Biopython code that builds the backbone (N, CA, C, O; Angstrom):
import numpy as np
from Bio.PDB.StructureBuilder import StructureBuilder

atoms = [
    (1, "MET", "N", (-14.261, -6.349, -12.081)),
    (1, "MET", "CA", (-14.853, -7.678, -12.112)),
    (1, "MET", "C", (-14.283, -8.548, -13.236)),
    (1, "MET", "O", (-14.079, -9.745, -13.033)),
    (2, "GLN", "N", (-14.022, -7.979, -14.411)),
    (2, "GLN", "CA", (-13.493, -8.771, -15.518)),
    (2, "GLN", "C", (-12.134, -9.370, -15.177)),
    (2, "GLN", "O", (-11.843, -10.506, -15.551)),
    (3, "ILE", "N", (-11.312, -8.619, -14.474)),
    (3, "ILE", "CA", (-9.987, -9.115, -14.078)),
    (3, "ILE", "C", (-10.144, -10.289, -13.123)),
    (3, "ILE", "O", (-9.447, -11.294, -13.267)),
    (4, "GLN", "N", (-11.047, -10.185, -12.146)),
    (4, "GLN", "CA", (-11.241, -11.265, -11.172)),
    (4, "GLN", "C", (-11.632, -12.564, -11.849)),
    (4, "GLN", "O", (-11.226, -13.634, -11.395)),
    (5, "ARG", "N", (-12.398, -12.503, -12.906)),
    (5, "ARG", "CA", (-12.816, -13.709, -13.625)),
    (5, "ARG", "C", (-11.652, -14.400, -14.318)),
    (5, "ARG", "O", (-11.721, -15.596, -14.599)),
    (6, "GLN", "N", (-10.591, -13.664, -14.595)),
    (6, "GLN", "CA", (-9.429, -14.239, -15.279)),
    (6, "GLN", "C", (-8.499, -14.990, -14.325)),
    (6, "GLN", "O", (-7.657, -15.773, -14.767)),
    (7, "ILE", "N", (-8.647, -14.758, -13.033)),
    (7, "ILE", "CA", (-7.774, -15.388, -12.041)),
    (7, "ILE", "C", (-8.316, -16.782, -11.723)),
    (7, "ILE", "O", (-9.476, -16.913, -11.335)),
    (8, "PRO", "N", (-7.502, -17.816, -11.880)),
    (8, "PRO", "CA", (-7.989, -19.181, -11.607)),
    (8, "PRO", "C", (-8.253, -19.409, -10.116)),
    (8, "PRO", "O", (-7.701, -18.719, -9.259)),
    (9, "ASP", "N", (-9.101, -20.384, -9.830)),
    (9, "ASP", "CA", (-9.387, -20.755, -8.446)),
    (9, "ASP", "C", (-8.109, -21.249, -7.779)),
    (9, "ASP", "O", (-7.278, -21.903, -8.410)),
    (10, "MET", "N", (-7.963, -20.928, -6.492)),
    (10, "MET", "CA", (-6.798, -21.367, -5.729)),
    (10, "MET", "C", (-7.263, -21.914, -4.387)),
    (10, "MET", "O", (-8.062, -21.289, -3.689)),
    (11, "THR", "N", (-6.751, -23.092, -4.038)),
    (11, "THR", "CA", (-7.058, -23.717, -2.760)),
    (11, "THR", "C", (-5.780, -23.745, -1.929)),
    (11, "THR", "O", (-4.763, -24.296, -2.350)),
    (12, "PHE", "N", (-5.845, -23.143, -0.745)),
    (12, "PHE", "CA", (-4.704, -23.078, 0.161)),
    (12, "PHE", "C", (-4.808, -24.213, 1.179)),
    (12, "PHE", "O", (-5.814, -24.333, 1.878)),
    (13, "SER", "N", (-3.755, -25.053, 1.262)),
    (13, "SER", "CA", (-3.831, -26.166, 2.205)),
    (13, "SER", "C", (-2.786, -26.097, 3.311)),
    (13, "SER", "O", (-2.909, -26.798, 4.316)),
    (14, "SER", "N", (-1.762, -25.265, 3.147)),
    (14, "SER", "CA", (-0.819, -25.036, 4.251)),
    (14, "SER", "C", (-0.154, -23.680, 4.060)),
    (14, "SER", "O", (-0.063, -23.153, 2.951)),
    (15, "HIS", "N", (0.305, -23.138, 5.181)),
    (15, "HIS", "CA", (0.881, -21.795, 5.188)),
    (15, "HIS", "C", (1.897, -21.746, 6.314)),
    (15, "HIS", "O", (1.562, -21.981, 7.474)),
    (16, "ILE", "N", (3.144, -21.438, 5.967)),
    (16, "ILE", "CA", (4.185, -21.324, 6.989)),
    (16, "ILE", "C", (4.764, -19.917, 6.909)),
    (16, "ILE", "O", (5.301, -19.503, 5.882)),
    (17, "HIS", "N", (4.640, -19.199, 8.014)),
    (17, "HIS", "CA", (5.228, -17.859, 8.104)),
    (17, "HIS", "C", (6.286, -17.902, 9.191)),
    (17, "HIS", "O", (6.011, -18.338, 10.309)),
    (18, "ALA", "N", (7.496, -17.453, 8.874)),
    (18, "ALA", "CA", (8.603, -17.463, 9.832)),
    (18, "ALA", "C", (9.293, -16.106, 9.790)),
    (18, "ALA", "O", (9.157, -15.356, 8.823)),
    (19, "ALA", "N", (10.030, -15.804, 10.845)),
    (19, "ALA", "CA", (10.784, -14.556, 10.887)),
    (19, "ALA", "C", (11.780, -14.492, 9.732)),
    (19, "ALA", "O", (12.011, -13.424, 9.166)),
    (20, "ASP", "N", (12.362, -15.622, 9.388)),
    (20, "ASP", "CA", (13.293, -15.711, 8.270)),
    (20, "ASP", "C", (12.483, -15.897, 6.979)),
    (20, "ASP", "O", (11.866, -16.946, 6.796)),
    (21, "PRO", "N", (12.470, -14.903, 6.084)),
    (21, "PRO", "CA", (11.667, -15.008, 4.857)),
    (21, "PRO", "C", (11.982, -16.225, 3.994)),
    (21, "PRO", "O", (11.112, -16.691, 3.258)),
    (22, "SER", "N", (13.205, -16.751, 4.065)),
    (22, "SER", "CA", (13.547, -17.915, 3.241)),
    (22, "SER", "C", (12.852, -19.193, 3.717)),
    (22, "SER", "O", (12.839, -20.192, 2.997)),
    (23, "LEU", "N", (12.280, -19.172, 4.914)),
    (23, "LEU", "CA", (11.570, -20.340, 5.454)),
    (23, "LEU", "C", (10.059, -20.274, 5.229)),
    (23, "LEU", "O", (9.343, -21.217, 5.568)),
    (24, "ARG", "N", (9.574, -19.183, 4.666)),
    (24, "ARG", "CA", (8.130, -19.027, 4.435)),
    (24, "ARG", "C", (7.705, -19.835, 3.214)),
    (24, "ARG", "O", (8.399, -19.866, 2.198)),
    (25, "MET", "N", (6.541, -20.495, 3.336)),
    (25, "MET", "CA", (6.048, -21.363, 2.278)),
    (25, "MET", "C", (4.531, -21.408, 2.345)),
    (25, "MET", "O", (3.941, -21.281, 3.418)),
    (26, "VAL", "N", (3.909, -21.589, 1.195)),
    (26, "VAL", "CA", (2.467, -21.759, 1.136)),
    (26, "VAL", "C", (2.164, -22.863, 0.124)),
    (26, "VAL", "O", (2.851, -22.990, -0.890)),
    (27, "ASN", "N", (1.136, -23.657, 0.404)),
    (27, "ASN", "CA", (0.718, -24.709, -0.514)),
    (27, "ASN", "C", (-0.566, -24.249, -1.191)),
    (27, "ASN", "O", (-1.579, -24.005, -0.534)),
    (28, "ILE", "N", (-0.506, -24.135, -2.506)),
    (28, "ILE", "CA", (-1.661, -23.711, -3.305)),
    (28, "ILE", "C", (-1.921, -24.791, -4.338)),
    (28, "ILE", "O", (-1.030, -25.170, -5.098)),
    (29, "ASN", "N", (-3.149, -25.281, -4.358)),
    (29, "ASN", "CA", (-3.558, -26.317, -5.315)),
    (29, "ASN", "C", (-2.617, -27.527, -5.298)),
    (29, "ASN", "O", (-2.320, -28.119, -6.335)),
    (30, "GLY", "N", (-2.156, -27.878, -4.089)),
    (30, "GLY", "CA", (-1.358, -29.088, -3.933)),
    (30, "GLY", "C", (0.131, -28.941, -4.197)),
    (30, "GLY", "O", (0.859, -29.933, -4.169)),
    (31, "ARG", "N", (0.604, -27.714, -4.454)),
    (31, "ARG", "CA", (2.033, -27.494, -4.711)),
    (31, "ARG", "C", (2.585, -26.459, -3.747)),
    (31, "ARG", "O", (1.885, -25.515, -3.378)),
    (32, "ASN", "N", (3.837, -26.630, -3.335)),
    (32, "ASN", "CA", (4.489, -25.678, -2.434)),
    (32, "ASN", "C", (5.104, -24.529, -3.234)),
    (32, "ASN", "O", (5.714, -24.736, -4.283)),
    (33, "TYR", "N", (4.927, -23.316, -2.711)),
    (33, "TYR", "CA", (5.465, -22.124, -3.359)),
    (33, "TYR", "C", (6.167, -21.246, -2.336)),
    (33, "TYR", "O", (5.851, -21.256, -1.147)),
    (34, "PHE", "N", (7.136, -20.484, -2.845)),
    (34, "PHE", "CA", (7.888, -19.532, -2.043)),
    (34, "PHE", "C", (7.757, -18.153, -2.689)),
    (34, "PHE", "O", (7.380, -18.047, -3.856)),
    (35, "SER", "N", (8.065, -17.105, -1.937)),
    (35, "SER", "CA", (7.987, -15.745, -2.479)),
    (35, "SER", "C", (8.776, -15.652, -3.780)),
    (35, "SER", "O", (9.904, -16.135, -3.882)),
    (36, "GLY", "N", (8.159, -15.022, -4.765)),
    (36, "GLY", "CA", (8.788, -14.864, -6.073)),
    (36, "GLY", "C", (8.386, -15.916, -7.089)),
    (36, "GLY", "O", (8.653, -15.759, -8.281)),
    (37, "ASP", "N", (7.746, -16.988, -6.634)),
    (37, "ASP", "CA", (7.355, -18.066, -7.548)),
    (37, "ASP", "C", (6.163, -17.680, -8.412)),
    (37, "ASP", "O", (5.329, -16.857, -8.033)),
    (38, "LYS", "N", (6.112, -18.303, -9.588)),
    (38, "LYS", "CA", (4.952, -18.193, -10.468)),
    (38, "LYS", "C", (3.964, -19.272, -10.033)),
    (38, "LYS", "O", (4.296, -20.457, -10.027)),
    (39, "VAL", "N", (2.748, -18.856, -9.668)),
    (39, "VAL", "CA", (1.732, -19.784, -9.159)),
    (39, "VAL", "C", (0.897, -20.352, -10.303)),
    (39, "VAL", "O", (0.537, -21.529, -10.289)),
    (40, "ALA", "N", (0.592, -19.520, -11.285)),
    (40, "ALA", "CA", (-0.199, -19.922, -12.454)),
    (40, "ALA", "C", (0.100, -18.909, -13.555)),
    (40, "ALA", "O", (0.835, -17.949, -13.324)),
    (41, "ASP", "N", (-0.454, -19.107, -14.734)),
    (41, "ASP", "CA", (-0.220, -18.165, -15.831)),
    (41, "ASP", "C", (-0.552, -16.745, -15.389)),
    (41, "ASP", "O", (-1.699, -16.436, -15.067)),
    (42, "GLY", "N", (0.449, -15.898, -15.377)),
    (42, "GLY", "CA", (0.249, -14.491, -15.046)),
    (42, "GLY", "C", (0.151, -14.171, -13.573)),
    (42, "GLY", "O", (0.035, -12.999, -13.215)),
    (43, "ILE", "N", (0.195, -15.177, -12.694)),
    (43, "ILE", "CA", (0.064, -14.945, -11.257)),
    (43, "ILE", "C", (1.388, -15.235, -10.570)),
    (43, "ILE", "O", (1.944, -16.327, -10.691)),
    (44, "HIS", "N", (1.884, -14.237, -9.846)),
    (44, "HIS", "CA", (3.145, -14.375, -9.124)),
    (44, "HIS", "C", (2.924, -14.145, -7.634)),
    (44, "HIS", "O", (2.178, -13.254, -7.228)),
    (45, "LEU", "N", (3.583, -14.958, -6.840)),
    (45, "LEU", "CA", (3.537, -14.843, -5.384)),
    (45, "LEU", "C", (4.574, -13.820, -4.962)),
    (45, "LEU", "O", (5.774, -14.096, -4.996)),
    (46, "GLN", "N", (4.120, -12.641, -4.564)),
    (46, "GLN", "CA", (5.051, -11.581, -4.192)),
    (46, "GLN", "C", (5.543, -11.725, -2.763)),
    (46, "GLN", "O", (6.720, -11.503, -2.477)),
    (47, "GLU", "N", (4.631, -12.100, -1.861)),
    (47, "GLU", "CA", (5.015, -12.136, -0.445)),
    (47, "GLU", "C", (4.118, -13.102, 0.311)),
    (47, "GLU", "O", (2.938, -13.252, -0.007)),
    (48, "ILE", "N", (4.688, -13.754, 1.311)),
    (48, "ILE", "CA", (3.928, -14.585, 2.241)),
    (48, "ILE", "C", (3.896, -13.817, 3.554)),
    (48, "ILE", "O", (4.934, -13.574, 4.170)),
    (49, "THR", "N", (2.688, -13.435, 3.978)),
    (49, "THR", "CA", (2.519, -12.638, 5.186)),
    (49, "THR", "C", (2.040, -13.523, 6.329)),
    (49, "THR", "O", (1.802, -14.715, 6.137)),
    (50, "GLU", "N", (1.898, -12.942, 7.515)),
    (50, "GLU", "CA", (1.391, -13.704, 8.666)),
    (50, "GLU", "C", (-0.006, -14.251, 8.409)),
    (50, "GLU", "O", (-0.344, -15.344, 8.864)),
    (51, "ASP", "N", (-0.820, -13.489, 7.677)),
    (51, "ASP", "CA", (-2.223, -13.860, 7.477)),
    (51, "ASP", "C", (-2.527, -14.508, 6.140)),
    (51, "ASP", "O", (-3.594, -15.097, 5.966)),
    (52, "GLY", "N", (-1.611, -14.409, 5.199)),
    (52, "GLY", "CA", (-1.909, -14.946, 3.877)),
    (52, "GLY", "C", (-0.809, -14.674, 2.888)),
    (52, "GLY", "O", (0.375, -14.816, 3.193)),
    (53, "VAL", "N", (-1.217, -14.275, 1.682)),
    (53, "VAL", "CA", (-0.255, -14.034, 0.614)),
    (53, "VAL", "C", (-0.595, -12.753, -0.129)),
    (53, "VAL", "O", (-1.740, -12.299, -0.133)),
    (54, "VAL", "N", (0.421, -12.183, -0.753)),
    (54, "VAL", "CA", (0.242, -11.057, -1.658)),
    (54, "VAL", "C", (0.573, -11.590, -3.047)),
    (54, "VAL", "O", (1.673, -12.087, -3.290)),
    (55, "LEU", "N", (-0.394, -11.479, -3.951)),
    (55, "LEU", "CA", (-0.236, -11.990, -5.306)),
    (55, "LEU", "C", (-0.273, -10.845, -6.305)),
    (55, "LEU", "O", (-0.864, -9.798, -6.041)),
    (56, "ARG", "N", (0.364, -11.051, -7.457)),
    (56, "ARG", "CA", (0.320, -10.075, -8.540)),
    (56, "ARG", "C", (-0.228, -10.762, -9.778)),
    (56, "ARG", "O", (0.235, -11.833, -10.168)),
    (57, "PHE", "N", (-1.226, -10.127, -10.393)),
    (57, "PHE", "CA", (-1.795, -10.611, -11.646)),
    (57, "PHE", "C", (-1.836, -9.436, -12.605)),
    (57, "PHE", "O", (-2.474, -8.419, -12.333)),
    (58, "LEU", "N", (-1.150, -9.584, -13.729)),
    (58, "LEU", "CA", (-0.961, -8.484, -14.666)),
    (58, "LEU", "C", (-0.323, -7.335, -13.898)),
    (58, "LEU", "O", (0.766, -7.513, -13.354)),
    (59, "HIS", "N", (-0.942, -6.183, -13.831)),
    (59, "HIS", "CA", (-0.370, -5.081, -13.051)),
    (59, "HIS", "C", (-1.171, -4.818, -11.780)),
    (59, "HIS", "O", (-1.076, -3.740, -11.193)),
    (60, "TYR", "N", (-1.960, -5.805, -11.357)),
    (60, "TYR", "CA", (-2.761, -5.698, -10.133)),
    (60, "TYR", "C", (-2.101, -6.495, -9.015)),
    (60, "TYR", "O", (-1.607, -7.602, -9.231)),
    (61, "THR", "N", (-2.100, -5.921, -7.824)),
    (61, "THR", "CA", (-1.595, -6.606, -6.640)),
    (61, "THR", "C", (-2.755, -6.772, -5.678)),
    (61, "THR", "O", (-3.509, -5.827, -5.444)),
    (62, "PHE", "N", (-2.908, -7.980, -5.109)),
    (62, "PHE", "CA", (-4.003, -8.217, -4.178)),
    (62, "PHE", "C", (-3.580, -9.203, -3.103)),
    (62, "PHE", "O", (-2.669, -10.008, -3.299)),
    (63, "GLU", "N", (-4.257, -9.124, -1.964)),
    (63, "GLU", "CA", (-3.976, -10.006, -0.834)),
    (63, "GLU", "C", (-5.081, -11.041, -0.703)),
    (63, "GLU", "O", (-6.256, -10.757, -0.937)),
    (64, "VAL", "N", (-4.680, -12.245, -0.326)),
    (64, "VAL", "CA", (-5.634, -13.322, -0.068)),
    (64, "VAL", "C", (-5.291, -13.924, 1.284)),
    (64, "VAL", "O", (-4.151, -14.321, 1.523)),
    (65, "SER", "N", (-6.274, -13.991, 2.161)),
    (65, "SER", "CA", (-6.087, -14.655, 3.449)),
    (65, "SER", "C", (-6.075, -16.155, 3.214)),
    (65, "SER", "O", (-6.877, -16.665, 2.431)),
    (66, "VAL", "N", (-5.182, -16.862, 3.876)),
    (66, "VAL", "CA", (-5.135, -18.320, 3.688)),
    (66, "VAL", "C", (-6.274, -19.018, 4.422)),
    (66, "VAL", "O", (-6.451, -20.229, 4.296)),
    (67, "ILE", "N", (-7.029, -18.267, 5.173)),
    (67, "ILE", "CA", (-8.176, -18.863, 5.856)),
    (67, "ILE", "C", (-9.290, -19.167, 4.857)),
    (67, "ILE", "O", (-10.156, -20.001, 5.121)),
    (68, "ARG", "N", (-9.266, -18.496, 3.721)),
    (68, "ARG", "CA", (-10.263, -18.770, 2.691)),
    (68, "ARG", "C", (-9.573, -18.993, 1.360)),
    (68, "ARG", "O", (-8.460, -18.516, 1.143)),
    (69, "ASP", "N", (-10.224, -19.706, 0.484)),
    (69, "ASP", "CA", (-9.692, -19.971, -0.840)),
    (69, "ASP", "C", (-10.124, -18.853, -1.785)),
    (69, "ASP", "O", (-11.076, -18.125, -1.501)),
    (70, "TRP", "N", (-9.422, -18.722, -2.905)),
    (70, "TRP", "CA", (-9.807, -17.751, -3.922)),
    (70, "TRP", "C", (-10.686, -18.455, -4.947)),
    (70, "TRP", "O", (-10.271, -19.429, -5.576)),
    (71, "ALA", "N", (-11.889, -17.954, -5.105)),
    (71, "ALA", "CA", (-12.779, -18.431, -6.156)),
    (71, "ALA", "C", (-13.702, -17.288, -6.513)),
    (71, "ALA", "O", (-14.305, -16.682, -5.627)),
    (72, "PHE", "N", (-13.824, -16.985, -7.778)),
    (72, "PHE", "CA", (-14.740, -15.935, -8.215)),
    (72, "PHE", "C", (-15.992, -16.609, -8.728)),
    (72, "PHE", "O", (-15.964, -17.353, -9.708)),
    (73, "ASN", "N", (-17.101, -16.332, -8.042)),
    (73, "ASN", "CA", (-18.388, -16.934, -8.450)),
    (73, "ASN", "C", (-19.322, -15.873, -8.932)),
    (73, "ASN", "O", (-20.452, -16.173, -9.318)),
]
sb = StructureBuilder()
sb.init_structure("model")
sb.init_model(0)
sb.init_chain("A")
sb.init_seg("    ")
for serial, (resi, resn, name, xyz) in enumerate(atoms, 1):
    if name == "N":
        sb.init_residue(resn, " ", resi, " ")
    sb.init_atom(name, np.array(xyz, "f"), 0.0, 1.0, " ", f" {name:<3s}", serial, name[0])
structure = sb.get_structure()
């Protein structure tokens, strides 16, 4: 739970998944990102999947569906 509180809120507004990985893109908090990009302090976008994204924070890896936003309440 302590780790989840450290992850900032993320709002997903678009998600493009294509057979060619170089064409995959996701919009988080109003900015476009590609696999390998740094999304926020300590958060890296590892992969864009058909259903969402795989993110890495510190040494934790987690998946987020783009159908819902990330917010820890």
